[in-house]
C-alpha positions in Angstrom: 0.1 -0.1 0.0 1.3 3.4 -1.0 0.6 6.3 1.3 2.3 9.0 -0.5 1.1 10.1 -4.0 3.5 9.6 -6.9 4.1 13.5 -7.3 5.5 13.4 -3.8 7.5 10.2 -3.9 9.0 11.5 -7.3 9.9 14.8 -5.6 8.6 16.8 -8.7 6.6 19.6 -7.1 7.9 22.2 -9.4 5.3 24.5 -11.0 5.8 23.1 -14.4 4.7 19.5 -13.2 1.4 21.0 -12.0 -1.2 21.3 -14.7 -4.3 23.5 -14.8 -6.6 20.8 -13.3 -6.5 22.5 -9.9 -7.0 25.9 -11.0 -10.7 25.9 -9.9 -9.7 24.9 -6.3 -7.0 27.5 -6.1 -9.5 30.1 -7.1 -12.2 28.9 -4.5 -9.6 29.0 -1.8 -8.3 32.4 -2.8 -12.1 33.8 -2.9 -12.9 32.3 0.4 -9.8 34.1 1.9 -10.6 37.6 0.4 -12.0 40.4 2.2 -13.0 40.7 5.8 -13.3 37.3 7.4 -12.9 33.9 6.1 -15.3 31.5 4.5 -14.1 28.3 6.4 -16.8 26.3 4.8 -15.7 27.2 1.3 -12.3 26.3 2.0 -13.3 22.9 3.4 -15.5 22.2 0.4 -12.6 23.1 -1.9 -10.0 21.0 -0.2 -12.3 18.1 0.4 -13.1 17.7 -3.3 -9.5 17.1 -4.0 -7.5 13.9 -4.1 -4.1 13.7 -2.1 -2.5 14.1 -5.4 -4.5 17.1 -6.4 -4.0 18.6 -2.8 -0.1 18.5 -3.3 -0.8 20.2 -6.8 -3.0 22.9 -5.0 -0.2 24.0 -2.7 2.3 24.6 -5.6 -0.2 26.3 -7.8 -1.4 28.5 -5.1 2.0 29.8 -4.5 2.6 30.2 -8.2 -0.6 32.1 -9.0 -0.7 34.2 -5.8 2.8 34.4 -4.7 2.0 33.1 -1.0 2.5 29.9 0.6 -0.8 28.2 1.1 0.2 26.9 4.7 1.0 30.5 5.8 -2.4 31.7 4.4 -4.3 28.9 6.3 -2.3 29.8 9.5 -3.3 33.6 9.1 -7.0 33.0 8.1 -7.9 30.1 10.3 -5.8 30.5 13.2 -3.5 28.2 15.3 -6.2 26.0 16.8 -7.0 22.4 15.9 -9.0 23.6 13.0 -6.3 25.9 11.6 -3.7 23.3 12.2 -5.8 20.8 10.3 -6.1 23.0 7.4 -2.3 23.8 7.5 -1.7 20.0 7.1 -4.0 19.9 4.3 -2.3 22.8 2.4 1.1 21.1 2.1 2.3 17.8 0.6 1.7 14.9 2.8 5.4 14.3 3.7 5.8 17.9 4.7 2.7 17.6 6.9 3.9 14.6 8.6 7.1 16.0 9.3 5.4 18.9 11.0 3.4 16.4 12.9 6.6 14.7 14.2 8.1 18.1 15.0 4.9 18.8 17.1 5.1 15.2 18.8 8.6 16.0 19.8 8.1 19.5 21.1 8.3 20.4 24.7 8.8 18.1 27.6 8.4 14.4 26.6 7.4 12.9 23.3 4.0 11.9 22.1 4.8 8.3 21.0 1.4 7.4 20.0 1.5 10.2 17.4 4.9 9.0 16.1 3.7 5.4 15.9 0.7 6.5 13.9 3.0 8.3 11.5 5.8 5.9 11.2 4.2 2.5 11.3 3.1 1.0 8.0 5.5 3.1 5.8 7.6 1.4 3.1 11.3 2.0 3.2 10.8 4.5 0.4 8.4 6.5 2.2 10.3 6.5 5.4 13.3 7.8 3.4 11.4 10.6 2.0 10.0 11.5 5.3 13.6 11.7 6.9 14.7 13.9 4.0 11.7 16.1 4.4 12.1 16.3 8.1 15.9 17.0 8.1 15.4 19.7 5.3 12.7 21.4 7.5 14.9 21.0 10.6 18.0 22.4 8.8 16.2 25.4 7.7 14.9 26.1 11.1 18.3 25.6 12.6 19.7 28.0 10.0 17.1 30.5 10.9 17.9 30.3 14.6 21.7 30.4 13.9 21.2 33.5 11.9 19.1 35.2 14.6 21.8 34.2 17.2 24.5 35.4 15.1 22.9 38.9 14.5 22.2 39.2 18.2 25.9 38.5 19.0 27.1 41.1 16.4 25.1 43.9 18.0 
């Protein structure tokens, strides 16, 4: 059983790899976030109508068309609560969402082992390798940011 869509396993999430089939979904999400307030029901309907493969494409296409990261838009529009977090996970490719979940499971005192088991168990070697690469990529970017902030403070 393959849990990640082929587009994620191949690592080809470039704008050229994403066709026009998700334009309608991208437009619906953008319209739901326009103006004062957010139409959460419209966002849910737009994302729920997509397959996992299409949701990966929506994230790439949204950034290509509107120049904004869809995960950041979901965080801004829907908050940091459980609902906002769920929409943020739906707004990124599944390997990136699961990397964020692992990061959250390891945050703070102690580790949420049940969340880790849920994410890791049942994955193929190929999927685990992709998950590790994505996790370390996100972690290195985060460490680079932290190092940059510390370096800036020490120079002042």
